[in-house]
N, C-alpha and C positions, 0 to 999 in steps of 0.2 A: 504493500501501499505506499501511498506517496501523505504524507503528513502534509493538512493545510498550513499555509502560512499569515503572518498577522500577528498583530500587537498584542492579541488576547490569548497567545499561545506561546511567544517568544522566551519569557520566564522560565513557563514548565517545558517547553521545549530544548533548551539549553543543559537542564537539571536530567532529564531523559538524556541525551545526546550524550553528556559527560559519562555516565553509567552504562549506556549499551552501545555507543559507535565503536568500544573497543575492540568489539567481537567481529565486527562487521570488516567486508573488504570494501575499502575506500579509492576512489578514481576521479581523479582532477579534470573537469570539462571545461577547456578556454574558450571562451568567449571574447566580444570585442562590444568595449573597450575591455583590458585587461580586466579590470578592478571587477567586472561584472563576471567573472568565472563563475565556475560552483564544483565544490565537491559531494561525489551521491556517494551514500552508502548501500551495500548490500549485504544481505545475510548472504553467510559462506554456501559457497554452491548454489549460489540462487541468482538470477538476473532481476529480481523485481527488487526495484528502489524502496526503501526501508524510508529515507530521507535524502533531501536535496537542502545543502545547507548554502548559502552563499558566504564571501567571504566574510562579511562584518559579524553573523554568528560562528563561522568556522574555525576562522581564526583564533579567537579565545577558548573556542569548545577545546581546539589541541593544546594548548597550555597547561594540561594539568598536569600533577607530579608524576615524575618518571618513575617512580617506584610500581604504577599499576600496569598490569600485562595489558597488552594489546596485540590486535592482527597486526602481521609485519606490514602491511600496505597504510593501517594508522599509524603506527610507529615510524614508517617513511616520512609521511606528510607532515607530521608531528617535527621530526627533525629538520624537513626543509623549511617549516614553517621558522625555528629558530635561526637558521643559516638567514633567511629574508628578514628578520628581524634585525641580525646583527650586521647585515648590509648596508639596509637603512640607515639603524642609528650611526653607521661610520660614513655617512654620504655617498654611498657609492652607486648611486642612483641618480638619472639625469631624463630631464623631460623634452618630450617631444608633442609638435604640434602637429594634431590631426584633423578630421573632420567632424570628430566625438570628442572634439574641446583636448586640454594638455593630457597627454598621456606619458607616466611615468615607468621605466624599465631599466633593467642593470644597466649601469655606466662603465665607466674607466676601475678595474680592477686591479688590487694590488696582488703581490703572489700569495698572501695571506688567502683572499677572498677566491682568486681561481683553485686553489687548493681544497677549500671547504666544498666550493661547487664540483669538483673533479671526484671528490669523496662519497659526494651525495649520488652522484650521478654513476659511478660503479657499486653502491650497495642498494638501487634502484630493481624491485623487482623487476622481471621483465616484462611485464603486463601492462606497467606503465607509463615510462615516457613521460613526455609533456615537462621536462626537469625544470628546465629555463621558463618556460611559459608560466609556470606556477610560481617561482620567484619572481617574473615580471608581474603578474597579477598582484602578489601581495606589496610588494613596493607600490606599484599603481593605486593599491587597497589604503596604505597606509600615509601614502604622500599626500593622497589629492584632499582629505577634510584640513589641509594645511596651504590650501593654493595659493592666496592673494601675500601671507609671509608680511605683511605688510611694507610693504613696496609699491612705488608708481614708476613709472617710466617718462623723460621727456629726450626728442631728438634735437641734434645740434648738428645745425647745416657749416658746411667746413668748403673753404676753398681749395683745390688741391694744389694747384700751383700759383698760389698768392691771386693778388690783384691782374698782375703783368698777363697772368693766363686768359681775362676777360677776352683779351684784344684778337687770340689764336683763334681764325675763322675757321679750322681745320680740326679743332675737338669736339669731341662730341659730347664727352663727360670730363665737366669742370668741377663740378660740386660732388661731395659726399656728407652722406647722412649717417652720423655715427648716434647709438642708444647708450642714452646715460640713466642710471638705475638710482634711486631718492628712496633713504628712508624716512617711512610715516614719524615712526617716533623719535628721530633723530634728523631733523630738517637739515641738518651741517652736514649729512652722512651722505655721499656720492659719488659713485664711480662710473665708471665706463663699463660696459656689459661683458667685454671681452676680459676686463680686470677681474667681475664677479664669478665667472667662469673659472679663470685660474684660481682664486681664492673667495671661495664661497660663505669661508666662516667668519668673514666681516660683516655680513648681514643676518648671518644667522641661518637656522633648518630653511628650509622650502623658499629661500630669497628668490634661487633661480627659478623656481614653479612660479613663484609671483611674477617674477620679470617676462617668464614665458608668457601668462595667461597677459599680462597687459600687452607684450609685443601683439599677440591674437587678435586682441581687442582693437587696437588702434588699427591693424592692417583691415579690418572689415571699415573701419572709414577711412584710409588711404590706401588703396590697393599695389602700390611701389612695395611697401613694407611685406607682401609675400613673403618676397624673395628672403628674408631675412627668417621665416617657418622655415624653409629648407636647407638652412645653415646648421651645422651642428651647435654655433656659438651664434645666436643673433644680436651679432655688434655693431655692423655697418654694412651699406651697399653705395652703390654710384649713381649719381641721376644725370638724365641728360637733361637737355632744356627745357623739352617737352613736360616731364616731370616735375622739374622745379617749378615752370609754370603753373602744374594743377596742384602742387602746393602751396603758390602763392594765390590763387584763385579761388580759394573755396577748402584746398585738401587744411589747411592748419584750423581754419574754424572747425571742420568735422573731427577732426584729430582731438578740440580742444573739447568736444562733448562728450569723448571718452576718458577724458582728465589727462592728456598727453600734451605738453608744451612745446613749443618749438622755439629753437633759439638759431636766431639767424648771422650768417656772419657780419664781426665789429666792423672790418672792413669796408662794408656798403651800405651804403643809406638806405633807410628802411621807411624813409618819413613822408612819402608821397600819399596824399589825402584826397578824396572828390568829393565835394560836397553841392548837394544838387539846390541852387537857387529858385528862388519864386518870385523873381522882379514883379513888382508894384510900386507905384510914382506914388507921391502925394500924400496929404494925411488922411488919418481916418474919418474925415469930413466930407472927403473928396464921395463917398460912398453914396449912391442914391439916396434920396428921400423917398420914403414910401407912398408919402401921400402929396408929395409933389409940393409940398410947403417946407421953405427953406429953413424957416423956423423952427420946422418942428425935428425929429431926432432923426439922425440917420440909421439906414436900415441895410443890412447886409443884402447883396443882389444872389441869390443861389444860383442864377441862371449863367454868371459872367463866366467865361474861359479863361484861362490863366496857362501861363508856357512858362515850362523852365528850363533852364540851362545850367552847366557844369561850372564850378569854380574849381580848380584842380591846383594846389599848393604844395610845396616843398619846404619842407622844415617850418612853416607857418607862413611861407610867403609865396604869394601866386606866382603862377608860371606864367611867361610870356608869350606870344603866340609864337613865335620863332623857338620856344621849347615846347609848346604844346604841337608843334608840327614833328619838331623829333622824337616826341614821346610816340606820337601817332604812327611815325613811320618804324617804328621800332618793330624788330620782327625776333626779336629773344625777351626773354624776363629778365633784361638788365639794360642798361641805356648809361650813356656818359650824360651828366646836366651839372651845370657849372663847376667845371674842374672836379668831379668825381662820379665816380658809379654809383649806380642805383638801381637797389631792387625793383619792377614793375611788374604790378596784378596785371596781366593782359585783360582783364576786365576793365583796367582804370584807362588801359593804353586807349581801348575803344571809346572809351565818354569822351578823350583827346578830339576824336576824330568826328564825332558826333556833331552833325551840321541842323539835323532835324529835330529843335527841340519838343520835348513830350509835352501834351496838351493836358492841363489838367483843371475838369470841373470846380467850383467855387467851394465846396464842401470837400470835395476830395484834397484841396490847398490847404483849405483850413484844418482837416484831419492831421495832415503831416506837418505840420504847423506846430498846432499842440502836443503831438507825440513826438517830433523831433525829427522823424521818420519817415521813409515811405518804401514802397516794395514798388521795385523795376526791375522789369523781366528776371522776376523770381528772388531778387535780391535786395537785402535790408541798407537802404543808404541813406546817408544824415541829410537835411535839411536846415536849410536856413529861409527862412521868409525875409522880405525888403517891405519897406513903406509901410501901406496901410494896412497891409497885410498882419506885419509884426505887431503894429500897433494896437492891432484886433486881439491877435493873440495874447499880449500884456493885457490887454483891458479885461479879456473873460476868465484868463487862467491864472492872473495875479491880480486879482479883486482888491487885495487891501494897499497895493502901487496906486495912488492917484483915484483913488475911490469916490464917488459922488457926495457931497455935504448934504445928503438927503437926510430931511427929518421926518416922522410921524405925521401925516397930512394930520390939521387942524381938527377936522370935523369926525378924526376919530374921537369917539368916548372911552378912551384906555389909554394906558401907559404901555409899551411894547418894551419887553424886556431887551438887553442887549443884543443875545443873540435873533431876535425878533426883527429888531432893526436892521439887522446884518443882511438877515434874509429878505427882508424887503427891497432893501440897496440892490442886492445879489435879483430879485424879480427887475426890476425897474429897468436895471441895465441889460438883462437878457433881451426884455419883450422890446424894451425902447429899440435895439438892433435889429428887431425881425428874426430873433431866435427864441424857439422854444426852450421852458425849462421846467425839470421835477423836482419839485420840491419834496425829499425821501427823509424827512425828521422823522424819529420816531413818534409812536400814535400819543397825544397827551402834550408835545410840547407847543402846540397853538398854530398850527396850519392855517389853520381858520381865520384866525386873526389878523394873521399875515395876509392872508390874500386881502380878507376886506380891506386892510389899509393900502394894498395895492390896488384896487377899485378906486379909491378915494381919492389917491393921487394922482391918477390916469384922467380922473374928471378935471384937474385943474389945468389941463393942457387942450386946447379944442381940438388937437392932431389926435389924441388918443382919448379924447372922452367919449361915452356910449353906452349903451349897455352890456353887461356881462351877464354869461349864460354859464351856471353852475349845472353839471350833470353827475347825480351822485346813487346812491343804491336811496331805495325808498324808504329805510328807515333812519337816514341822516337829513329828508328834506324837512323834516321840524327843529333839529340841530341847526342846519345853516339859516333857519328864518331867525330863529331866537336870538342866536349870535349876531346877523346883521342888525337886528333893531335893538340890539344890547351897544352894540360897538359903533353903529352907524345909524343912530336915529334919525329920523326922518329922510329916508334912503329908501328910495320903493321898491319891495320884494316882494313878489306875486309868484305863485306855482302852475305850472305846466303840466298837470297832472289829475288823471281820473276822468272818469266818461264825461262829464261835462266839458272838457278843456276845450278851448279856443284860443289858439296863441293870439290872433289878430286883435279879439276883443280885449287884450291884455295890455298888449306892447305899446299903446297910446299912454298908460297909466306907470310903464315901469322905464322912460326916457332918463339915462343916466342912473338906472338899478339894476337890481338883480330880476333874473329868471331863474326859477329852480324846475330841475325838471331830474326825471327817472333816467336811468338805461334803457329800463323795459319802456318808458314811455319814448323815449327819443328812439329805438330800434322800432316802433311801431310808426313812427309819426315822420321820420326820416324819406325824403323820395315821395315825400305829396304834398305838393307845395300849396293845398290849401291850410294844411297846417303850418307851415311858414317855416320850421325850422332850419333848413337848408336855404332859406332866401331871403333872411333876415341877416341885416349887417351885424353881425356880434362883433364889439372890439376887442372883447376879450371872452376866451371859452375856457372853463375851470373841469378838469376832469379828477373829481374827487374817489378816491378807492380805485385810483387806475388802473391796480393788477386785474379789474375786470375787463380791460381788454387787451389782457395781456394774450389772446391769441388774435393775432393779426387777420387771421381767417374765419373769423365768428364773426356775425351778421351782427353783433354789437359794434365789435373794430370797427366793420365796415361804414356801419350809420354812422360813427362819431368821425370819420373820414370825411364825411360830405360835406358836416357843415361848416361854412366859411368863418373865418377867424381872423382877425387883425394880429391877436398873440394868442398863446397857447401856454395853458400850466395844466402840470399835471401832478396830482396829490399822494403819493403813498407811503405806507412805512414798509412795504416790500416791493420794491421795483422788482426781484427776481424770487418767485417763489420756487420753481423746478428747474429752468434752466434759464438759458442767457437768450433763447431766441424772445422770451416774455420780456426782458431790457429792450430788445432792438424792437418790439411792438408797441411799448409805449412811448420811446424816444425818437421813432418813426413817425407817431401821430403829432408828440411835441414840434418836433421840427424836422420835416416830411423831405426827406434824401439822406438826409449829414450820415447816415451810417451806412449809405448802400444798399442794395438788395438784400434781402432776406437770405438768399442763398449766398451772396459774395459775403455776409456776416457772419454765416456758419462757417464757410470754408477759412474765413480769415483769423477770426475770431473764437467763436464757441470752440467747435472742434479741436483746437488743440489746447483749450484750458481745460476742457470739462474732459479731456482723454486723462489729463492728471502725469502725462509724461513729461519728466523733467530732462533738459532746462528747459525746453519749449512753451511749458505751459505756463511758467511761471515769467517769462519775458513776454510772454503775449498777454499776460493779465496785467502786467505792468504799464506797459503799451495800450493796453485799453484804457486802463484807470487813467493815464492821462489825457487821452481821447476824449471820455464822457465825463470825468470830473470838473470842467465847465459849466456842464448843462444839466449835472445831479448835485444838488446840496444836501448833504447827508449829515446829520448831526443825531447823537445817540444821549440821550439822560445822563449816561454815566461820562460824558464829555466833560472834561473839567470846564467848570465855568457856566454850562449850560444851564442847569436847574438844580442850584444847589441849594434852594429849598426844598426840595422833595426830601418826603422824610424815607428812611432805609426802607430795603425790600427782600422779602427773606424767600428762599424756595426751598421745599422741603419735598423730598421724593418719599412719601408715604406707602410702603410695601404692605399687601394683604395675600393670606394663605387662601386658595380657593379651598370652596367647600367640597365635600366626598362629591355631591352631584354635581358642580361644577368640572371638578378632575374627570370625571367621567364622561362627559360629554365634551369634555376636550379631549380625551386621548381617541375617544370612538370618530370624532371628528376628522382628526388629523391624519388616523389610521386608514378610512374610508375614504377622502380626499386625495391622498398622497398616492392610492392605489389607483386612483382614476388619473392623475396626473402623469405617472410613469407611462402611462398608454395614450397619452395626449403629446399633439406637438401645436407650434405657430400660436395664431388667437386666440384657440381653442385652449392650449394650457396657459398661457398668462390670464385668460378669463377664469379659470380653476385657481388659477395662484391668487388672484386677488379675491375669488368666492371665500378660499378658505381662509385666508386673513382677515376679511370681514366677520366671518363665521365666529373664529378664534375672540377678536375681540367684543365680540355678542357674549359669549358664554364666558368672558372673565368679567363681563359688568355684569349681567343675572341669568341666568336660566332662562327666565320669563321672556326675555326679549328675542334671543336665540329659537326658543320654541313658539313664540310667536302667541303667548299666553296669559291670562292674569298674572298678578304678582306672586298670588299663594302665600301660603307660609311664611312665617320669618324665620330667617335663619339661611339661605337657600344662596345668598349671595356675599361673599367677604367683604366686597366693596361699599355694597348698599348699608351695612353694617357697621364699616366705618367712619361713612356719610352722616350715618344717622348720628353715632358719636361725638363727631366735628361740629355738624351744626349746633346737636345741643349744647355743645361747649361755647361754640359761637354765641348764638343765640342767649345764654344766660349770662352773659357777659355784655347784652344791651348793642350786642354789634350786629353787622350786616352780612350776607357772604352772596357772592356770585357762583353759582356750579354751570360749568361749560363742558357740554357731552356734543358728539358729533351726531347722536342720532335723535330724533325727533321720538321715535317709540320709548327711548331710555329716559326722556325727558319728562313724558309722559307720565311712566313707571314711577321717577321719583316724586313727580306730582299726587299721583297718588298715595303712593307711602308717607308722604307729610300732609297731605289733607287728613288720612286717616288718623294719624293722630295729633288731629285738630291744629296743625302748626300753617300759617298763613303763608304760602306761596303764588308766586306769577312763573307763569313758563310765556317764553318769546324763543319763536320760530321763524322758517322763511313765509309759513302760510298765515302768520299773524297780520292782520289788515292795518295799513299805515295809523289810522288814528288811534287804534288799540294799543300800539307799540310806543306812541308819545306819552299818552294817558299812563301806560307802565313803568317808563322811564319816570314819569313827574311823581308815581306815587310811590315810587322806590327813593328817591331821591329827597322826596319832602314829607314822607311819613314818619310818625313818630316809631321807634326801634320796634317795637313789640306788632308792630300793622303790615310792616311788607318786610319781613328780614331774610327770607329766602326769596333769590330772583335766578331760574334757571334759564339757560339758554344755550341755544344749538349755536353753536362753535362757527358756522358757516353764515349763518343768516345776522348773527349778532356778534361778532369777533372784531367788526372794525366800528368808528366812527362814534359808537355810544358814549356818555359821560356817565360813569355811574362811580362817582369818587366818594359816596354813602357807606360802601363795603369796605372792610377792612380786611377782608379774607375773599380771595379766589380758590375753588379746587376747581382741577382739570379730573370729571369722572375718568376722561379716556381721554387718549393722546392724539394729536392730529400727527404724530411722528414728522415734523416739520418745525424746528425751532421760532423762527418767526413769526407763523401764523400761530403760534401758542403766546410769541409775548405780545402780540398783536390785541388778542383776549384778554388775558395780563392788565394789559394797558386801558383798561374800559374803567378799572378802579386806579392804577399806578399811572395817574397822568397830572397834570398841572391844575391846583385845587385841590387836592391829594393832602390833606396835614398828618394823617396819621400812618404809621407802619402798617406795610401791607404785607399779610402773611400769603405765600402761594403753597397750595396743597395740591401734588403729583400723585394719585392713586394708582398702582401698579401692583398687578399680580405676579406674585414671585414665582420661578420656574418656569414663565411662560413667555412666548413670543415678547411679550410686553415689556416683561426683564429686559429681553438679551438687545430688544430695540433700543431701552432707553440706555442701557452702556454703550451702547453704537453713538448715539447722540450727544452721549457726556464726553467720548471719545473724540470725535469729531467734528468739535463743535468750532474748530475755526476752519474749515473747509467750510461748514454750513454758514459760517456768515460770510463767507464769499464768493461761492456759488453753491445753492442751499439743493440736498438732494430731492430726489424726484420721489420719497417716499415709499408707498406702495407700490408705486409702477418700479420705482427700480430694480424691488423686491421681486417681480416676478421674471426677472433674468437668470435669476439664480439656478444651478443646476439642480439635481431631485436631490444629490447627496447635502447639497448644503442649504437648500432649504428644510430637508428633514431636520437639519440639526439645528435650524432656527427657529422651530416651532415645535421641538422634541419638548414634550416635560421634564422636567427636573424634578427629583427628589424632593428638592425644599418645600417644594408646593403641596406637599403633605397627601 
């Protein structure tokens, strides 16, 4: 029989092997690579394989005490193992680069080593053979765990015949590349590869393997290094002109990505640089006036076409036309300029003869000016804007330099905080230039009052005075109306919402005021001229909770794009919830065309960033940040000086144990659904995975939710029991609490539970009419503690916009698996106006998928802050094994 392999049998197997294999016949089976060879053990006089061991198990098992008797073949392989151990310890092995990676084998042997091997070969039972193959395999197995050995390499480029040799037109090889080895632990320790192979002890055991592995990685980035892999010592190669040109024109950058640096000959100048110049003349005020009024604000013309040219410098000094001609005519990767030999990147030489300047759209030019780079023919090149384009870059990218002395409008019945005033100045600057803006402050920091102040300021200038349209979720209509009446008394504000709406009838009453509508109403009305949303001259359009248009292809997003606007402002606390395409959708509405097409945006930015492959992901993320930073103002409550008056917030994870009923339902659901998933693929599989995750969350919430049945007896859900305890304590202290859940069905079960107990409770979800929502919010905010202490809210319907600062506690009954969405919900209580500490409680079922996801969110919070995960959708791509591990019910759940 063949004993199965696996971690569960490994320890037991070793004990069995040490006791049993001594009586067996042992045969070595070579494989490729050598370290994957196996020893098979057979009962005497039988061809049956009793056990087959990889070297990782065979080598330790063969090292038992020599006093124990064993079959002659086993005694032989035991002796061979000790010889191999001795040779490895004496560094009598060497690495080789193969298609399977770095492989070790016996190297240069002294007389003692040769004698040991001859003795083995003469004592080997005749049926065995493979003696040297076994020694090579053990050496390969023992050496590979120490592959990198703490070294790196660099390449030193040298002139063979000195500078004078460059003038020799008959020579094909003027340059030599020498491999240098550096110790990672001792930065000053450096040696040429030839020296390391001569004296390997200077870097310690495994240094040659580490160097060979580094050479192999470098050869993957620059093909000429393949020749080193065929050498016994990977020390040096000669280069012809074409290979040197390749090293200059991208090879060195590719090598850098593997950690391999390149040192150029000190005798040659390497200071040629090329910068893309975007020439524009005149001051910023030359920009066309959007209104045609020279007294009005200057506006960026997105239709203007600019042309780029090249500025080539040597040592910081621009080349003359004669020098450019010399450079353009160079046919080798070096040229003589200003009395010295200069290395020349062939790509740079082509720029010297470029007489056809590249045309750039205005937004493309602005993007290049903001990032400092542009992609031209697949190459990232530095960019230098001039004239009004450079002034525009400074104005929006360095807002504190020369900021407008703008104060809050006198009609504003409030005092803006310093950061809100800075936000007003930023919005004014961007909108006056004809550029859109996304105010992405944390919820509760006063985006609404900042926009009201912007509207009032625009009314002081005839060029920008006029109506402002606010598009928002239905739950925020009342909040906008109250805030406008409070902070801009006397400013007309009317709602365009409900069955009896007629925009034409209210426009006359809102000249210079606000019209409020919902995303749903806008989606219905846009395109119908009788309604007038697309024909009304809106001076400012505001998209509140702009994540509602994160899907650029949705009817809502398309409808919003049809509404004409003199200026556009997006408000959102979560500009990215799932992927960077959502950021594009919001920004492309605010400033159409700035980020290019969605396809181009995904290729250039989203795909390299979301891939996570370094260093490309970090570099792309940094460039994208420079590009969008001027168009997006993002402040957090925790930023220094933003909201110092806010009280502390404490977040506590509350683990709960599943009841016996929940545990049984959980395991049955996992077992049955995983069986279906194994036999499915594609969309059907993804659907089953999402269904499984939803079902398990519902089981963790309450069996009644999963089974779609009445609440039933007490004690069925650990979460509901804990919620009951928490709420009882909170209300006993005369405090109020917000309870968030993803599921309306769970909200109704919670309502049923507390109603049965005689405790006042309100439930708000997506189906709650607008007038009832507003009444609920007022009741909660204004009632005495005992009258409305518990407010249960559907996370999706009430996670944004509402001001519920009466609550000192927030309970997340189940989690959304997206930190930003959770925090937005928490911010219903933790926002400007809150005067008491806020306690946040997150209920998590122990040992379940909830527990594992919570750990993942905690471990990867930094990533979630930059590019938020896709929640359940991302989990649908897990393999069957990964999914089973994720959803397995662990013992701690009881």
